[in-house]
C-alpha positions as CSV (number, residue, x, y, z in Angstrom):
1,M,-49.0,42.6,86.2
2,F,-51.7,44.6,85.0
3,L,-53.1,45.9,81.7
4,N,-52.3,49.5,80.3
5,E,-54.4,50.0,77.1
6,G,-54.2,46.3,75.8
7,K,-50.4,46.2,77.0
8,I,-48.8,44.0,79.9
9,V,-47.4,46.2,82.3
10,M,-45.4,44.7,85.2
11,G,-45.7,46.4,88.9
12,I,-42.7,47.9,90.7
13,D,-43.5,45.1,93.3
14,A,-43.4,42.0,90.7
15,L,-40.2,43.6,88.9
16,L,-38.6,43.5,92.1
17,M,-39.7,40.1,93.0
18,V,-38.9,38.7,89.6
19,L,-35.3,40.4,90.1
20,I,-34.9,38.6,93.7
21,I,-35.6,35.4,92.1
22,F,-33.4,35.5,89.5
23,S,-30.3,36.9,91.7
24,I,-31.3,34.3,94.1
25,N,-31.0,31.7,91.6
26,I,-28.0,32.8,90.3
27,V,-26.0,32.7,93.3
28,Y,-27.5,29.3,94.4
29,V,-26.4,27.6,91.2
30,T,-23.1,29.1,90.9
31,F,-22.6,27.7,94.5
32,F,-24.1,24.2,93.2
33,T,-21.6,24.2,90.3
34,V,-18.8,25.0,92.4
35,R,-19.6,22.6,95.3
36,M,-20.3,19.8,92.8
37,I,-16.8,20.3,90.9
38,L,-15.1,20.9,94.3
39,T,-16.5,17.2,95.1
40,L,-15.6,15.7,92.0
41,K,-11.8,17.5,92.6
42,G,-11.8,15.5,96.2
43,Y,-12.4,18.8,98.4
44,R,-15.3,17.2,100.4
45,Y,-14.7,19.5,103.2
46,V,-14.8,22.8,101.5
47,A,-17.6,21.4,99.4
48,A,-19.9,20.3,102.6
49,F,-19.2,24.1,104.1
50,I,-20.5,25.5,101.0
51,S,-23.5,23.1,100.5
52,M,-24.5,24.8,103.8
53,F,-25.2,28.0,102.3
54,E,-26.4,26.8,99.1
55,V,-29.3,24.7,100.5
56,V,-30.7,27.9,102.1
57,I,-30.5,30.0,99.1
58,Y,-32.1,27.5,97.1
59,V,-35.1,27.0,99.7
60,V,-35.8,30.7,99.9
61,G,-35.3,30.8,96.2
62,L,-37.7,28.0,95.5
63,G,-40.3,29.3,98.4
64,L,-40.3,32.7,96.6
65,V,-41.5,30.9,93.4
66,L,-43.8,28.3,94.8
67,D,-45.6,31.2,97.0
68,N,-46.0,32.9,93.6
69,L,-46.8,29.9,91.0
70,N,-49.4,32.1,89.4
71,E,-47.0,34.5,88.1
72,I,-45.2,32.9,85.0
73,Q,-42.6,36.0,85.2
74,N,-41.2,34.4,88.6
75,L,-40.8,31.0,86.9
76,M,-39.1,32.5,84.1
77,A,-36.7,34.1,86.3
78,Y,-35.9,31.0,88.0
79,A,-35.2,29.3,85.1
80,I,-33.0,32.3,83.3
81,G,-31.3,32.6,86.5
82,Y,-30.5,28.9,86.5
83,G,-28.8,28.8,83.4
84,T,-26.8,32.0,84.2
85,G,-25.6,30.3,87.2
86,V,-24.2,27.3,85.5
87,I,-22.2,30.0,83.3
88,I,-21.2,31.9,86.3
89,G,-20.5,28.8,88.5
90,T,-18.2,26.9,85.3
91,K,-16.4,30.3,84.7
92,I,-15.3,30.3,88.7
93,E,-14.3,26.9,88.4
94,E,-11.8,27.8,85.2
95,K,-10.4,30.3,87.3
96,M,-9.8,28.4,90.5
97,A,-8.2,25.7,88.0
98,L,-8.1,22.9,90.6
99,G,-6.2,19.9,89.7
100,Y,-3.9,18.8,86.9
101,I,-4.1,18.2,83.4
102,T,-2.2,15.7,81.4
103,V,-1.1,16.6,77.6
104,N,-0.2,14.3,74.9
105,V,1.6,16.1,72.0
106,I,3.2,14.7,68.8
107,T,5.6,16.6,67.1
108,T,7.3,16.1,64.1
109,E,10.9,14.5,64.1
110,E,12.9,17.7,64.0
111,N,11.5,18.9,67.2
112,K,13.7,16.9,69.4
113,L,14.8,19.7,71.3
114,L,11.1,20.4,72.6
115,P,10.7,17.9,75.5
116,R,14.0,19.5,77.1
117,L,12.7,23.0,76.4
118,L,9.4,22.1,78.3
119,R,11.5,20.5,80.7
120,D,13.5,23.8,81.5
121,K,10.3,25.6,82.3
122,G,9.1,23.5,84.9
123,Y,6.9,21.1,83.0
124,G,6.9,17.2,83.8
125,V,7.9,15.8,80.3
126,T,8.1,11.8,79.5
127,D,9.0,11.4,75.8
128,W,9.7,8.9,73.4
129,D,10.2,8.2,69.5
130,A,6.9,7.2,67.9
131,N,5.9,6.2,64.2
132,G,3.2,8.1,62.2
133,L,1.6,8.2,59.1
134,E,4.3,10.5,57.6
135,G,7.1,9.1,59.3
136,M,8.8,9.5,62.8
137,R,7.4,11.5,65.3
138,K,8.4,12.9,68.7
139,A,5.7,11.7,71.2
140,M,5.4,13.4,74.8
141,Q,3.1,13.3,77.9
142,I,3.3,16.2,80.3
143,L,1.7,16.8,83.4
144,T,0.9,20.1,84.8
145,P,-1.4,21.9,87.1
146,R,-4.5,23.3,85.5
147,K,-3.6,26.7,86.5
148,Y,-0.7,26.5,83.8
149,E,-2.9,24.7,81.1
150,L,-2.9,27.8,78.6
151,R,0.5,28.7,79.1
152,L,1.6,25.0,78.1
153,Y,-0.3,25.3,75.3
154,A,0.8,28.7,74.1
155,T,4.5,27.4,74.7
156,I,4.2,24.3,72.6
157,K,2.6,26.2,69.9
158,E,5.3,29.0,69.8
159,L,7.9,26.1,69.7
160,D,6.0,23.9,67.2
161,P,3.0,25.4,65.7
162,K,2.0,22.2,64.0
163,A,2.0,20.2,67.1
164,F,-0.7,17.7,67.7
165,I,-2.0,17.9,71.3
166,I,-4.7,16.4,73.3
167,A,-5.4,16.8,77.0
168,Y,-7.3,15.1,79.6
169,E,-7.7,15.4,83.6
170,P,-5.9,12.6,85.5
171,K,-8.0,11.0,88.1
172,T,-5.0,9.7,90.3
173,I,-1.4,11.0,90.3
174,H,1.3,8.7,92.2
175,G,5.0,8.7,92.4
176,G,7.8,10.5,90.3
177,F,9.9,13.2,90.5
178,W,7.4,15.3,89.6
179,V,5.0,15.1,92.0
180,K,7.6,15.7,94.5
181,T,8.4,18.8,92.9
182,V,5.1,20.0,93.2
183,R,4.6,19.4,96.9
184,K,7.8,20.9,97.6
185,G,6.5,24.1,95.5
186,K,9.3,24.3,93.5
187,L,7.4,24.2,90.2
188,F,7.5,27.1,87.8
189,K,10.0,29.4,89.9
């Protein structure tokens, strides 16, 4: 950087360094985020493979910043690249949609057909009668791969716009006909 008529102007080399550091950190943190999510989802070998690239990128990026620590724009590029990498990494994970989601749905008693309609679409549904503040309700627990999560919400809202929906990710799934169906690849065909 240099001064030109009282203004700070960044030279081509300094600008290039900022862009390199920014880009490297986006790639590093994207790998870091995806690797961490893969680790948490149980894909440890894929995560270990990704970590080999991640650490090389990290060392190169951090080295560039540390070698030029007196240049504040490099540190800023590192920080902004880090934040951007987190966003990109989480977006990639959303697209990957690994694992399953469990959705609890509570509808009015009039929607007795909703469990059957959802089963016909391939979702694993367990339903029971429940009592709510305003009377009888139909409660359901639905298990689906995360890649079908948004489709499930749309289907429920289409069939019952007033349905109460709560979703969470189960840690362990064992047994039941639905797990066998998923393993055989017969879901949603």
